[in-house]
N, C-alpha and C positions, 0 to 999 in steps of 0.2 A: 392565442395572443402572439403578436409579432415579436420575434426575438429582439432583445435589446443587446447592444454591443457592450461587452465588459472587457476592459483593458487591464492587463496584469503587468505592472511596470516595475522594473528593478534595475539596480546597478549591477546585480549578479545574475544568477540563473533564472530568477523569477519563480522558483519552486515554492518558496515561502509565501509569496504574494498569491500564487495560484491556490495553494492549500488553504490559506486564510480566506480568500475571496469565495471559493467554492463552498467552504464550510458555512459561511454566512448566508450565501444565496440559496443553499439547500433548504433553508428555513421557509422559503417562499415558493408557492406553486406557480412558478413562471419558468419560461425557457430563455436561455441566454446564448449569445454567440461570443465565445471567449477568444481574445487575441492576446498572446503573450509577447511582451516587448522586453526581452532580457538585455543585459549589458548596456543599459542606457546610462552611461557614466560620464558623458560630456554635455556641455550646453548645446552643441550642435545636434547631438542625438536627441536631446530633449526637445528642440525645435522640430525635428523630424517627427517625433512622437506626437507633439501638439497638432501638427498638420493631419496626421492619421486620425487622431481623436476628434478633431473639429470637423473633418470630412465626414466621419460617421454620424456626427450630430446633425450635420446639414442634410445628409441623404435620408436618415431615419426620422428626422423631425422630432427627435427627443434627445435628451442628454445621455451620453454613454456614462457608464460607471467605471471609475478608475480605482483599482486597488494598488497601492504603491508601498514598496519597502525601500525607497530611495533614502540613502544616508548623506549624499552630497547635497548640502543645503542650496547651493547655487542652481543645481539641476532641478531640485524640488521646487524652487521658487518659480522657475519657468513654467513648470507643469501647473502649479496652483494658480498662477496669475493669468495664464494665457489659454487654458483649456476651458471650453464650453462643456463642462462635465461635472458630475458629482465625484470629487476626488477624496478618497478615504485613505489617509496616511497612517499606516499601521504603526510605524515608529513614533510619529507625533502623538498618536492616540495613547499608546501604551508606554513607550520608553520614557518620554518626557515626565509623566507623572511618577514613574518609578525612580527616575533620577532625583526628583524633588523629595520623594519619600525616603530613599536610601542615603541621600546626601552624597551621591557619587555620580560621576559622569560615565556614561556607557562607552563601550569601545567603538561604537559606530562602525563596526566591521562590515565591509561589503561582502555579501554572499555567505551563505551558511557553510560553504565548503572551503573557506579561506584557510591557507596553510594546511591543506588536507594531508600532504605527505608527512607532516610532522605530528599528526594527531593519532594517538594510540587507538582511540575509539574508531577512527576511520579505517585504520589498518585492521582492526578486529572485524569490522564489517566486511572488508575485502576477503579476509581469511574465511569468515563464515559463509560468504557467497560461494567461494571456491569449494568449501567442504560440502555445502548443500547440493551443488551441481554434481560433485563426484558421487554423492550418495542419493541421487535422484532415482526413484522407481526401482530401488533394490539393486542398483548397478554394482555397488561395492559393499562387502561385509567388513572391509578393513576399517579399524578404528571406530566401530559403532559405539564403543564405550566413550568416545570423545563427543558424542552427540549431546546437545542440551535437551533435545526432544526428538522423538521418532514418531512420525505420523503413519498410521496404517489405515487402509480402506480399500474398497474395490477400485478398479481402474476408472479414471475420470471422475473421481469424487471430490477433486479439488486439492489433492495432496501437494502437487508440484508448485502451483502458484502460492499456496500458503507457506510452504517451506521457504521459498525465495523471498517472500515478503518478510517473514520472521528474520531471515538473514540480513536483508538489505536495511530494514527499518530498525532492528533491535540488536543486530550482531550475534544472533543465536545460530548455533550450528544445528541445523534441522535436517535430519535424514527422513526419507519417506520410503515406505515399503508397501507394495501391492499385495492384497489378499487375493489368491487365485484358486481355481477349482481344486487343485491338489491339496491346498490347505484345508478346504472344506471337507474333502474326503477323509483326511486324517483327523479332522475336528480338533486341530491344534494350531497354534501360531507357528510361523516359520521358525525352525530351530535356531537360526542366527539371532532371533529377537528375544528368545527366552531369558538370557542373562540380564536383559535390560528392560524388564517389564515395567519398572517404576517410571521410566522415561517415555512410555508409549501413550499416545493419545489417538483416538479413533475418529475418523470422519465417515459419515454416511450420507445418503442422499435419497430422495424419493425416486422409486424405479421409473416413473413416467418421465421425470426430468433427466435421469441418467440415460434412458433410451433416446431422448432427443439429442443429447450431447454426443452419444456414441454414433448415432446415425449421420451426424455431420462428418464424422471421421471415416466410418465404414458403413455406408448405407445398405440397408436390406440384408445385413449379416446376422448370423445367430448371435454374435457378440453384442449387437445393438438391439436385438429383439426385446420386446417388453417382457415376455415370458422369462428369458434368461436374466434380464436385469432384476426382475422380482426375486428370482431364485438367489442370485448372488448377494443382493442387499439383505435378504432374510438370513442367509447363511452367515454373512459378515457380522450382522447385528447380534445373532445368536452366539457367535464366537466371542465377541467382545463382552457380552453379558457373562458368559461362562468364565472368561479369563479375568473378569473384574476390571476391564479397561474402560476408562472414562471416554465418552464420545459425544459428538453432536452432529446434527444434520446441517449440511451446507446448502440445502435446497434454496432457501430464501435469504441467506446471509451473505454479506460482502466479505471480502478477504480481511478487511479491517476488523469486522465484528468477530469473525472466526478466530483471528489471531489474538484479539483482546480476551476472548473467552479462554483460549488455551493458556495465555499468560496468567490469568487469574487462578486457573486450576493447577497448572504445573508449578508456578512460582519458582523460577530458577534462583540459584543462590546468589543473585545480585539484583539490586534495585535500580541501578543506573545502566542504560544501554548506550 
């Protein structure tokens, strides 16, 4: 099926519009061409967006889809009145009914990151990202006790991207630590991790997939060989079973799915991130 153009239109970064739009369209077995139009915060910029959207409609012979989180009513009016497109206004769809139900007017704040420097939750996320970068791949043993979670697993099993996602999305201080052949020979966790067992969560992966990933980095090496990958994965899973560590396979799961599972199991001592 020919890709349909999908415009993600916002007064701010467009991240909310993109997240919302992609979540909705993932329900359909179709392909789409996404165009983000952030910082559309004036009437002039709205007219420019209209030209882009209507040009896509003319070239493709079908209406584009527009997901918008515009809060400027004057700008939104231009988009709704002049676009030859299906315009889905997230704020109009959800915020207006909530205003009526709650009997309150919303802040109509432009951008999810407004006043970021004054937000404690934003500062917590920055601190968590710095912590996770400093504790990536076992780089530092310093302040492991400050970790909200410690991920363990063989090299290239998804520890680093999951750590950073937990830090960026939830403000969690996530360390990650590789399990290496020396650990398997000792048949014990790395000594630095032993005092923090309750914070440890394991990641594993199918050897075939691990071999593919490692071959992209170090082709035709013992490190990437299927035989070695099978050995490392088997040893890592055996160790996690012996140590009573909770773990999951990342083979077919997205970072979002992995992180959600971890949060359900670990349940940090806070409900709001």
